[in-house]
mmCIF file of the N, C-alpha and C atoms, coordinates in Angstrom:
data_MODEL
# 
_entry.id   MODEL 
# 
loop_
_atom_site.group_PDB 
_atom_site.id 
_atom_site.type_symbol 
_atom_site.label_atom_id 
_atom_site.label_alt_id 
_atom_site.label_comp_id 
_atom_site.label_asym_id 
_atom_site.label_entity_id 
_atom_site.label_seq_id 
_atom_site.pdbx_PDB_ins_code 
_atom_site.Cartn_x 
_atom_site.Cartn_y 
_atom_site.Cartn_z 
_atom_site.occupancy 
_atom_site.B_iso_or_equiv 
_atom_site.pdbx_formal_charge 
_atom_site.auth_seq_id 
_atom_site.auth_comp_id 
_atom_site.auth_asym_id 
_atom_site.auth_atom_id 
_atom_site.pdbx_PDB_model_num 
ATOM 1   N N  . MET A 1 1  ? 30.914  6.163   37.612  1.00 0.00 ? 1  MET A N  1 
ATOM 2   C CA . MET A 1 1  ? 29.272  5.930   38.145  1.00 0.00 ? 1  MET A CA 1 
ATOM 3   C C  . MET A 1 1  ? 28.687  7.008   37.091  1.00 0.00 ? 1  MET A C  1 
ATOM 4   N N  . ASP A 1 2  ? 29.648  8.198   37.004  1.00 0.00 ? 2  ASP A N  1 
ATOM 5   C CA . ASP A 1 2  ? 28.834  8.983   35.797  1.00 0.00 ? 2  ASP A CA 1 
ATOM 6   C C  . ASP A 1 2  ? 28.838  8.442   34.343  1.00 0.00 ? 2  ASP A C  1 
ATOM 7   N N  . ILE A 1 3  ? 29.965  7.520   34.322  1.00 0.00 ? 3  ILE A N  1 
ATOM 8   C CA . ILE A 1 3  ? 29.952  7.101   32.547  1.00 0.00 ? 3  ILE A CA 1 
ATOM 9   C C  . ILE A 1 3  ? 29.201  6.110   32.545  1.00 0.00 ? 3  ILE A C  1 
ATOM 10  N N  . THR A 1 4  ? 28.557  5.284   33.613  1.00 0.00 ? 4  THR A N  1 
ATOM 11  C CA . THR A 1 4  ? 27.374  4.350   33.585  1.00 0.00 ? 4  THR A CA 1 
ATOM 12  C C  . THR A 1 4  ? 25.715  5.044   33.428  1.00 0.00 ? 4  THR A C  1 
ATOM 13  N N  . ASN A 1 5  ? 26.054  6.443   34.174  1.00 0.00 ? 5  ASN A N  1 
ATOM 14  C CA . ASN A 1 5  ? 24.740  6.902   33.684  1.00 0.00 ? 5  ASN A CA 1 
ATOM 15  C C  . ASN A 1 5  ? 24.968  7.562   32.370  1.00 0.00 ? 5  ASN A C  1 
ATOM 16  N N  . TYR A 1 6  ? 25.608  7.985   31.813  1.00 0.00 ? 6  TYR A N  1 
ATOM 17  C CA . TYR A 1 6  ? 25.659  8.294   30.543  1.00 0.00 ? 6  TYR A CA 1 
ATOM 18  C C  . TYR A 1 6  ? 25.402  7.419   29.676  1.00 0.00 ? 6  TYR A C  1 
ATOM 19  N N  . PHE A 1 7  ? 25.938  5.952   29.717  1.00 0.00 ? 7  PHE A N  1 
ATOM 20  C CA . PHE A 1 7  ? 25.628  4.942   28.904  1.00 0.00 ? 7  PHE A CA 1 
ATOM 21  C C  . PHE A 1 7  ? 24.176  4.590   29.175  1.00 0.00 ? 7  PHE A C  1 
ATOM 22  N N  . VAL A 1 8  ? 23.815  4.492   30.330  1.00 0.00 ? 8  VAL A N  1 
ATOM 23  C CA . VAL A 1 8  ? 22.410  4.101   30.331  1.00 0.00 ? 8  VAL A CA 1 
ATOM 24  C C  . VAL A 1 8  ? 21.477  4.910   29.716  1.00 0.00 ? 8  VAL A C  1 
ATOM 25  N N  . GLY A 1 9  ? 21.815  6.402   30.086  1.00 0.00 ? 9  GLY A N  1 
ATOM 26  C CA . GLY A 1 9  ? 20.841  7.643   29.470  1.00 0.00 ? 9  GLY A CA 1 
ATOM 27  C C  . GLY A 1 9  ? 20.876  7.353   27.700  1.00 0.00 ? 9  GLY A C  1 
ATOM 28  N N  . LEU A 1 10 ? 22.151  7.112   26.850  1.00 0.00 ? 10 LEU A N  1 
ATOM 29  C CA . LEU A 1 10 ? 22.116  6.997   25.792  1.00 0.00 ? 10 LEU A CA 1 
ATOM 30  C C  . LEU A 1 10 ? 21.606  6.064   25.125  1.00 0.00 ? 10 LEU A C  1 
ATOM 31  N N  . LEU A 1 11 ? 21.765  4.793   25.733  1.00 0.00 ? 11 LEU A N  1 
ATOM 32  C CA . LEU A 1 11 ? 20.887  3.331   25.586  1.00 0.00 ? 11 LEU A CA 1 
ATOM 33  C C  . LEU A 1 11 ? 19.494  3.667   25.806  1.00 0.00 ? 11 LEU A C  1 
ATOM 34  N N  . THR A 1 12 ? 19.041  4.610   26.481  1.00 0.00 ? 12 THR A N  1 
ATOM 35  C CA . THR A 1 12 ? 17.363  4.854   26.651  1.00 0.00 ? 12 THR A CA 1 
ATOM 36  C C  . THR A 1 12 ? 17.118  5.656   25.623  1.00 0.00 ? 12 THR A C  1 
ATOM 37  N N  . GLY A 1 13 ? 17.695  6.470   25.238  1.00 0.00 ? 13 GLY A N  1 
ATOM 38  C CA . GLY A 1 13 ? 17.606  7.493   24.308  1.00 0.00 ? 13 GLY A CA 1 
ATOM 39  C C  . GLY A 1 13 ? 17.491  6.989   23.097  1.00 0.00 ? 13 GLY A C  1 
ATOM 40  N N  . VAL A 1 14 ? 18.450  6.015   22.883  1.00 0.00 ? 14 VAL A N  1 
ATOM 41  C CA . VAL A 1 14 ? 18.305  5.341   21.528  1.00 0.00 ? 14 VAL A CA 1 
ATOM 42  C C  . VAL A 1 14 ? 17.421  4.366   21.150  1.00 0.00 ? 14 VAL A C  1 
ATOM 43  N N  . SER A 1 15 ? 16.932  3.805   22.492  1.00 0.00 ? 15 SER A N  1 
ATOM 44  C CA . SER A 1 15 ? 15.555  2.925   22.423  1.00 0.00 ? 15 SER A CA 1 
ATOM 45  C C  . SER A 1 15 ? 14.375  3.614   22.178  1.00 0.00 ? 15 SER A C  1 
ATOM 46  N N  . VAL A 1 16 ? 14.381  4.835   22.808  1.00 0.00 ? 16 VAL A N  1 
ATOM 47  C CA . VAL A 1 16 ? 13.137  5.505   22.280  1.00 0.00 ? 16 VAL A CA 1 
ATOM 48  C C  . VAL A 1 16 ? 12.859  6.443   21.128  1.00 0.00 ? 16 VAL A C  1 
ATOM 49  N N  . THR A 1 17 ? 14.197  6.728   20.667  1.00 0.00 ? 17 THR A N  1 
ATOM 50  C CA . THR A 1 17 ? 14.085  7.005   19.110  1.00 0.00 ? 17 THR A CA 1 
ATOM 51  C C  . THR A 1 17 ? 13.694  5.965   18.001  1.00 0.00 ? 17 THR A C  1 
ATOM 52  N N  . THR A 1 18 ? 14.622  4.639   18.203  1.00 0.00 ? 18 THR A N  1 
ATOM 53  C CA . THR A 1 18 ? 14.026  3.719   17.610  1.00 0.00 ? 18 THR A CA 1 
ATOM 54  C C  . THR A 1 18 ? 12.721  3.084   17.526  1.00 0.00 ? 18 THR A C  1 
ATOM 55  N N  . PHE A 1 19 ? 11.958  3.363   18.552  1.00 0.00 ? 19 PHE A N  1 
ATOM 56  C CA . PHE A 1 19 ? 10.759  2.781   19.191  1.00 0.00 ? 19 PHE A CA 1 
ATOM 57  C C  . PHE A 1 19 ? 9.767   3.801   17.765  1.00 0.00 ? 19 PHE A C  1 
ATOM 58  N N  . PHE A 1 20 ? 10.142  5.152   18.027  1.00 0.00 ? 20 PHE A N  1 
ATOM 59  C CA . PHE A 1 20 ? 9.178   6.227   17.336  1.00 0.00 ? 20 PHE A CA 1 
ATOM 60  C C  . PHE A 1 20 ? 9.535   6.304   16.029  1.00 0.00 ? 20 PHE A C  1 
ATOM 61  N N  . ILE A 1 21 ? 10.542  5.875   15.502  1.00 0.00 ? 21 ILE A N  1 
ATOM 62  C CA . ILE A 1 21 ? 11.054  5.668   13.678  1.00 0.00 ? 21 ILE A CA 1 
ATOM 63  C C  . ILE A 1 21 ? 10.487  4.692   13.607  1.00 0.00 ? 21 ILE A C  1 
ATOM 64  N N  . GLY A 1 22 ? 10.503  3.600   13.957  1.00 0.00 ? 22 GLY A N  1 
ATOM 65  C CA . GLY A 1 22 ? 9.901   2.070   13.774  1.00 0.00 ? 22 GLY A CA 1 
ATOM 66  C C  . GLY A 1 22 ? 8.349   2.145   13.710  1.00 0.00 ? 22 GLY A C  1 
ATOM 67  N N  . LYS A 1 23 ? 7.658   3.036   14.460  1.00 0.00 ? 23 LYS A N  1 
ATOM 68  C CA . LYS A 1 23 ? 6.110   3.163   14.465  1.00 0.00 ? 23 LYS A CA 1 
ATOM 69  C C  . LYS A 1 23 ? 6.060   3.805   13.465  1.00 0.00 ? 23 LYS A C  1 
ATOM 70  N N  . GLU A 1 24 ? 6.652   4.880   12.853  1.00 0.00 ? 24 GLU A N  1 
ATOM 71  C CA . GLU A 1 24 ? 6.329   5.964   11.883  1.00 0.00 ? 24 GLU A CA 1 
ATOM 72  C C  . GLU A 1 24 ? 6.400   4.958   10.528  1.00 0.00 ? 24 GLU A C  1 
ATOM 73  N N  . TRP A 1 25 ? 7.596   4.189   10.643  1.00 0.00 ? 25 TRP A N  1 
ATOM 74  C CA . TRP A 1 25 ? 7.786   3.152   9.661   1.00 0.00 ? 25 TRP A CA 1 
ATOM 75  C C  . TRP A 1 25 ? 6.794   2.198   9.068   1.00 0.00 ? 25 TRP A C  1 
ATOM 76  N N  . TYR A 1 26 ? 6.273   1.650   10.172  1.00 0.00 ? 26 TYR A N  1 
ATOM 77  C CA . TYR A 1 26 ? 5.091   0.748   10.236  1.00 0.00 ? 26 TYR A CA 1 
ATOM 78  C C  . TYR A 1 26 ? 3.943   1.202   9.845   1.00 0.00 ? 26 TYR A C  1 
ATOM 79  N N  . LYS A 1 27 ? 3.728   3.026   10.306  1.00 0.00 ? 27 LYS A N  1 
ATOM 80  C CA . LYS A 1 27 ? 2.328   3.628   9.811   1.00 0.00 ? 27 LYS A CA 1 
ATOM 81  C C  . LYS A 1 27 ? 2.678   3.825   8.239   1.00 0.00 ? 27 LYS A C  1 
ATOM 82  N N  . TYR A 1 28 ? 3.526   4.227   8.055   1.00 0.00 ? 28 TYR A N  1 
ATOM 83  C CA . TYR A 1 28 ? 3.987   4.428   6.408   1.00 0.00 ? 28 TYR A CA 1 
ATOM 84  C C  . TYR A 1 28 ? 3.665   2.988   5.432   1.00 0.00 ? 28 TYR A C  1 
ATOM 85  N N  . TYR A 1 29 ? 4.331   1.563   6.185   1.00 0.00 ? 29 TYR A N  1 
ATOM 86  C CA . TYR A 1 29 ? 4.194   0.483   5.403   1.00 0.00 ? 29 TYR A CA 1 
ATOM 87  C C  . TYR A 1 29 ? 2.500   0.104   5.466   1.00 0.00 ? 29 TYR A C  1 
ATOM 88  N N  . THR A 1 30 ? 2.239   0.291   6.466   1.00 0.00 ? 30 THR A N  1 
ATOM 89  C CA . THR A 1 30 ? 0.368   -0.199  6.336   1.00 0.00 ? 30 THR A CA 1 
ATOM 90  C C  . THR A 1 30 ? -0.360  0.426   5.292   1.00 0.00 ? 30 THR A C  1 
ATOM 91  N N  . LYS A 1 31 ? 0.144   1.894   5.495   1.00 0.00 ? 31 LYS A N  1 
ATOM 92  C CA . LYS A 1 31 ? -0.721  2.646   4.484   1.00 0.00 ? 31 LYS A CA 1 
ATOM 93  C C  . LYS A 1 31 ? -0.191  2.356   3.081   1.00 0.00 ? 31 LYS A C  1 
ATOM 94  N N  . TYR A 1 32 ? 0.722   2.240   3.120   1.00 0.00 ? 32 TYR A N  1 
ATOM 95  C CA . TYR A 1 32 ? 1.335   2.331   1.474   1.00 0.00 ? 32 TYR A CA 1 
ATOM 96  C C  . TYR A 1 32 ? 0.445   0.635   0.968   1.00 0.00 ? 32 TYR A C  1 
ATOM 97  N N  . THR A 1 33 ? 1.030   -0.533  1.986   1.00 0.00 ? 33 THR A N  1 
ATOM 98  C CA . THR A 1 33 ? 0.332   -1.678  1.372   1.00 0.00 ? 33 THR A CA 1 
ATOM 99  C C  . THR A 1 33 ? -1.420  -1.817  1.160   1.00 0.00 ? 33 THR A C  1 
ATOM 100 N N  . ILE A 1 34 ? -2.144  -0.810  1.935   1.00 0.00 ? 34 ILE A N  1 
ATOM 101 C CA . ILE A 1 34 ? -3.401  -0.790  1.767   1.00 0.00 ? 34 ILE A CA 1 
ATOM 102 C C  . ILE A 1 34 ? -3.857  0.171   0.598   1.00 0.00 ? 34 ILE A C  1 
ATOM 103 N N  . GLN A 1 35 ? -3.106  0.841   0.167   1.00 0.00 ? 35 GLN A N  1 
ATOM 104 C CA . GLN A 1 35 ? -3.440  1.838   -0.972  1.00 0.00 ? 35 GLN A CA 1 
ATOM 105 C C  . GLN A 1 35 ? -2.827  0.624   -1.999  1.00 0.00 ? 35 GLN A C  1 
ATOM 106 N N  . GLN A 1 36 ? -1.888  0.199   -2.395  1.00 0.00 ? 36 GLN A N  1 
ATOM 107 C CA . GLN A 1 36 ? -1.488  -0.395  -3.401  1.00 0.00 ? 36 GLN A CA 1 
ATOM 108 C C  . GLN A 1 36 ? -2.660  -1.611  -3.268  1.00 0.00 ? 36 GLN A C  1 
ATOM 109 N N  . LYS A 1 37 ? -3.311  -2.404  -2.579  1.00 0.00 ? 37 LYS A N  1 
ATOM 110 C CA . LYS A 1 37 ? -4.383  -3.239  -2.900  1.00 0.00 ? 37 LYS A CA 1 
ATOM 111 C C  . LYS A 1 37 ? -5.579  -2.577  -3.152  1.00 0.00 ? 37 LYS A C  1 
ATOM 112 N N  . GLN A 1 38 ? -6.018  -1.622  -2.747  1.00 0.00 ? 38 GLN A N  1 
ATOM 113 C CA . GLN A 1 38 ? -6.805  -0.790  -3.413  1.00 0.00 ? 38 GLN A CA 1 
ATOM 114 C C  . GLN A 1 38 ? -6.677  -0.637  -4.993  1.00 0.00 ? 38 GLN A C  1 
ATOM 115 N N  . LEU A 1 39 ? -5.574  -0.223  -5.139  1.00 0.00 ? 39 LEU A N  1 
ATOM 116 C CA . LEU A 1 39 ? -4.894  0.248   -6.506  1.00 0.00 ? 39 LEU A CA 1 
ATOM 117 C C  . LEU A 1 39 ? -5.109  -0.811  -7.398  1.00 0.00 ? 39 LEU A C  1 
ATOM 118 N N  . ASP A 1 40 ? -4.716  -2.024  -7.045  1.00 0.00 ? 40 ASP A N  1 
ATOM 119 C CA . ASP A 1 40 ? -4.885  -3.570  -7.670  1.00 0.00 ? 40 ASP A CA 1 
ATOM 120 C C  . ASP A 1 40 ? -6.174  -3.852  -8.055  1.00 0.00 ? 40 ASP A C  1 
ATOM 121 N N  . ARG A 1 41 ? -6.980  -3.757  -6.937  1.00 0.00 ? 41 ARG A N  1 
ATOM 122 C CA . ARG A 1 41 ? -8.244  -3.886  -7.320  1.00 0.00 ? 41 ARG A CA 1 
ATOM 123 C C  . ARG A 1 41 ? -9.066  -3.165  -8.171  1.00 0.00 ? 41 ARG A C  1 
ATOM 124 N N  . LEU A 1 42 ? -8.844  -1.812  -7.786  1.00 0.00 ? 42 LEU A N  1 
ATOM 125 C CA . LEU A 1 42 ? -9.634  -0.853  -8.837  1.00 0.00 ? 42 LEU A CA 1 
ATOM 126 C C  . LEU A 1 42 ? -8.976  -1.288  -10.443 1.00 0.00 ? 42 LEU A C  1 
ATOM 127 N N  . LEU A 1 43 ? -7.495  -1.648  -10.770 1.00 0.00 ? 43 LEU A N  1 
ATOM 128 C CA . LEU A 1 43 ? -6.827  -1.854  -11.806 1.00 0.00 ? 43 LEU A CA 1 
ATOM 129 C C  . LEU A 1 43 ? -7.502  -3.267  -12.534 1.00 0.00 ? 43 LEU A C  1 
ATOM 130 N N  . LYS A 1 44 ? -7.956  -4.158  -11.408 1.00 0.00 ? 44 LYS A N  1 
ATOM 131 C CA . LYS A 1 44 ? -8.583  -5.757  -12.274 1.00 0.00 ? 44 LYS A CA 1 
ATOM 132 C C  . LYS A 1 44 ? -9.968  -5.084  -12.416 1.00 0.00 ? 44 LYS A C  1 
ATOM 133 N N  . LEU A 1 45 ? -10.618 -4.315  -11.843 1.00 0.00 ? 45 LEU A N  1 
ATOM 134 C CA . LEU A 1 45 ? -12.095 -4.133  -11.948 1.00 0.00 ? 45 LEU A CA 1 
ATOM 135 C C  . LEU A 1 45 ? -12.330 -3.409  -13.098 1.00 0.00 ? 45 LEU A C  1 
ATOM 136 N N  . ASN A 1 46 ? -11.334 -2.212  -13.659 1.00 0.00 ? 46 ASN A N  1 
ATOM 137 C CA . ASN A 1 46 ? -11.330 -1.328  -14.593 1.00 0.00 ? 46 ASN A CA 1 
ATOM 138 C C  . ASN A 1 46 ? -11.010 -2.580  -16.232 1.00 0.00 ? 46 ASN A C  1 
ATOM 139 N N  . ASP A 1 47 ? -9.999  -3.354  -15.970 1.00 0.00 ? 47 ASP A N  1 
ATOM 140 C CA . ASP A 1 47 ? -9.866  -4.493  -16.592 1.00 0.00 ? 47 ASP A CA 1 
ATOM 141 C C  . ASP A 1 47 ? -11.203 -5.276  -17.248 1.00 0.00 ? 47 ASP A C  1 
ATOM 142 N N  . LYS A 1 48 ? -11.699 -5.663  -16.209 1.00 0.00 ? 48 LYS A N  1 
ATOM 143 C CA . LYS A 1 48 ? -12.867 -6.454  -16.109 1.00 0.00 ? 48 LYS A CA 1 
ATOM 144 C C  . LYS A 1 48 ? -14.039 -5.454  -17.064 1.00 0.00 ? 48 LYS A C  1 
ATOM 145 N N  . ILE A 1 49 ? -14.311 -4.320  -16.795 1.00 0.00 ? 49 ILE A N  1 
ATOM 146 C CA . ILE A 1 49 ? -15.003 -3.479  -17.151 1.00 0.00 ? 49 ILE A CA 1 
ATOM 147 C C  . ILE A 1 49 ? -14.751 -3.331  -18.553 1.00 0.00 ? 49 ILE A C  1 
ATOM 148 N N  . LYS A 1 50 ? -13.643 -2.619  -19.296 1.00 0.00 ? 50 LYS A N  1 
ATOM 149 C CA . LYS A 1 50 ? -12.901 -3.092  -20.650 1.00 0.00 ? 50 LYS A CA 1 
ATOM 150 C C  . LYS A 1 50 ? -13.162 -3.950  -21.160 1.00 0.00 ? 50 LYS A C  1 
ATOM 151 N N  . LYS A 1 51 ? -12.822 -5.227  -20.706 1.00 0.00 ? 51 LYS A N  1 
ATOM 152 C CA . LYS A 1 51 ? -13.371 -6.547  -21.405 1.00 0.00 ? 51 LYS A CA 1 
ATOM 153 C C  . LYS A 1 51 ? -14.935 -6.932  -21.810 1.00 0.00 ? 51 LYS A C  1 
ATOM 154 N N  . ILE A 1 52 ? -15.460 -6.343  -20.814 1.00 0.00 ? 52 ILE A N  1 
ATOM 155 C CA . ILE A 1 52 ? -17.167 -6.514  -20.865 1.00 0.00 ? 52 ILE A CA 1 
ATOM 156 C C  . ILE A 1 52 ? -17.482 -5.660  -22.055 1.00 0.00 ? 52 ILE A C  1 
ATOM 157 N N  . LYS A 1 53 ? -17.059 -4.392  -21.980 1.00 0.00 ? 53 LYS A N  1 
ATOM 158 C CA . LYS A 1 53 ? -17.582 -3.496  -22.850 1.00 0.00 ? 53 LYS A CA 1 
ATOM 159 C C  . LYS A 1 53 ? -17.173 -3.532  -24.337 1.00 0.00 ? 53 LYS A C  1 
ATOM 160 N N  . HIS A 1 54 ? -15.846 -4.206  -24.636 1.00 0.00 ? 54 HIS A N  1 
ATOM 161 C CA . HIS A 1 54 ? -15.168 -4.751  -25.597 1.00 0.00 ? 54 HIS A CA 1 
ATOM 162 C C  . HIS A 1 54 ? -16.131 -6.128  -26.178 1.00 0.00 ? 54 HIS A C  1 
ATOM 163 N N  . LEU A 1 55 ? -16.547 -7.149  -25.633 1.00 0.00 ? 55 LEU A N  1 
ATOM 164 C CA . LEU A 1 55 ? -17.425 -8.058  -25.584 1.00 0.00 ? 55 LEU A CA 1 
ATOM 165 C C  . LEU A 1 55 ? -18.365 -7.632  -26.192 1.00 0.00 ? 55 LEU A C  1 
ATOM 166 N N  . SER A 1 56 ? -19.082 -6.663  -25.537 1.00 0.00 ? 56 SER A N  1 
ATOM 167 C CA . SER A 1 56 ? -20.824 -6.407  -25.816 1.00 0.00 ? 56 SER A CA 1 
ATOM 168 C C  . SER A 1 56 ? -20.805 -5.151  -27.262 1.00 0.00 ? 56 SER A C  1 
ATOM 169 N N  . SER A 1 57 ? -19.402 -4.659  -27.339 1.00 0.00 ? 57 SER A N  1 
ATOM 170 C CA . SER A 1 57 ? -19.211 -3.744  -28.445 1.00 0.00 ? 57 SER A CA 1 
ATOM 171 C C  . SER A 1 57 ? -19.320 -4.976  -29.718 1.00 0.00 ? 57 SER A C  1 
ATOM 172 N N  . THR A 1 58 ? -18.357 -5.783  -29.540 1.00 0.00 ? 58 THR A N  1 
ATOM 173 C CA . THR A 1 58 ? -18.037 -6.773  -30.675 1.00 0.00 ? 58 THR A CA 1 
ATOM 174 C C  . THR A 1 58 ? -19.373 -7.583  -30.893 1.00 0.00 ? 58 THR A C  1 
ATOM 175 N N  . GLY A 1 59 ? -20.305 -7.755  -29.918 1.00 0.00 ? 59 GLY A N  1 
ATOM 176 C CA . GLY A 1 59 ? -21.774 -8.412  -30.295 1.00 0.00 ? 59 GLY A CA 1 
ATOM 177 C C  . GLY A 1 59 ? -22.686 -7.654  -30.823 1.00 0.00 ? 59 GLY A C  1 
ATOM 178 N N  . THR A 1 60 ? -22.672 -6.463  -30.567 1.00 0.00 ? 60 THR A N  1 
ATOM 179 C CA . THR A 1 60 ? -23.729 -5.752  -31.152 1.00 0.00 ? 60 THR A CA 1 
ATOM 180 C C  . THR A 1 60 ? -22.964 -5.429  -32.605 1.00 0.00 ? 60 THR A C  1 
ATOM 181 N N  . SER A 1 61 ? -21.903 -5.303  -32.902 1.00 0.00 ? 61 SER A N  1 
ATOM 182 C CA . SER A 1 61 ? -21.562 -5.260  -34.230 1.00 0.00 ? 61 SER A CA 1 
ATOM 183 C C  . SER A 1 61 ? -21.905 -6.492  -35.149 1.00 0.00 ? 61 SER A C  1 
ATOM 184 N N  . ASN A 1 62 ? -22.042 -7.635  -34.632 1.00 0.00 ? 62 ASN A N  1 
ATOM 185 C CA . ASN A 1 62 ? -22.221 -8.671  -35.443 1.00 0.00 ? 62 ASN A CA 1 
ATOM 186 C C  . ASN A 1 62 ? -23.454 -8.851  -35.362 1.00 0.00 ? 62 ASN A C  1 
ATOM 187 N N  . LEU A 1 63 ? -24.414 -8.233  -34.315 1.00 0.00 ? 63 LEU A N  1 
ATOM 188 C CA . LEU A 1 63 ? -26.149 -8.365  -34.554 1.00 0.00 ? 63 LEU A CA 1 
ATOM 189 C C  . LEU A 1 63 ? -26.155 -7.375  -35.632 1.00 0.00 ? 63 LEU A C  1 
ATOM 190 N N  . ASN A 1 64 ? -25.773 -6.056  -35.801 1.00 0.00 ? 64 ASN A N  1 
ATOM 191 C CA . ASN A 1 64 ? -25.573 -5.223  -37.067 1.00 0.00 ? 64 ASN A CA 1 
ATOM 192 C C  . ASN A 1 64 ? -25.153 -5.533  -38.490 1.00 0.00 ? 64 ASN A C  1 
ATOM 193 N N  . VAL A 1 65 ? -24.302 -6.330  -38.518 1.00 0.00 ? 65 VAL A N  1 
ATOM 194 C CA . VAL A 1 65 ? -23.574 -6.719  -39.592 1.00 0.00 ? 65 VAL A CA 1 
ATOM 195 C C  . VAL A 1 65 ? -24.980 -7.896  -40.138 1.00 0.00 ? 65 VAL A C  1 
ATOM 196 N N  . GLY A 1 66 ? -24.917 -8.808  -39.424 1.00 0.00 ? 66 GLY A N  1 
ATOM 197 C CA . GLY A 1 66 ? -25.808 -10.111 -39.861 1.00 0.00 ? 66 GLY A CA 1 
ATOM 198 C C  . GLY A 1 66 ? -27.080 -9.888  -40.478 1.00 0.00 ? 66 GLY A C  1 
# 
């Protein structure tokens, strides 16, 4: 009977530990993916701004030269 109680307690402890570790991993994963998506959006926006600035600077230089 003692060994059965030992294994039940061990299984319960492992299950609870796994639950909390999984919860923390999921929290880290969601935080990381949200930050990664925000970073991708910012990089894409930055590229668009650079492209617009480049196009506007070449457009004004053509007007000045002409």
